C-alpha positions, 0 to 999 in steps of 0.5 A: 805126344810121340815126340814127348815119348822120344825125348823121355826115352832118349833121356832115360837112355842117356841116364842108363848109359851114364850109370853103366859108365860109372859102374864100369869105372867103379869096378875098374878102380876096385879091381886095381885096388885089389890087384895092388893089395894082392901084390903087396900081400904077396911081397910081404909074405915073400919077405916073411918067408925063410930066405936063402940067407937062412940056409947060408947061416945054417951052412956057416954054423955047420962049418964053424962046428966042423972047424971046432971039431977039427980043432978039438981033434988036433989039440987032443 
């Protein structure tokens, strides 16, 4: 009778340990997926944000306007 209880407890312990390992693996997979998704979204946001090329574009536009003004003054 005692030996039967020992066997049952060992079987239950193995089941609990296996279940815990499966849960830990599932947790790690979910965690990795969420980190990958977070990094992807951050990179998308970065790509959509105004970039430095916009400030260069604005600088070029200002320079063109200044040249046009100078040309008007010279011609007039």
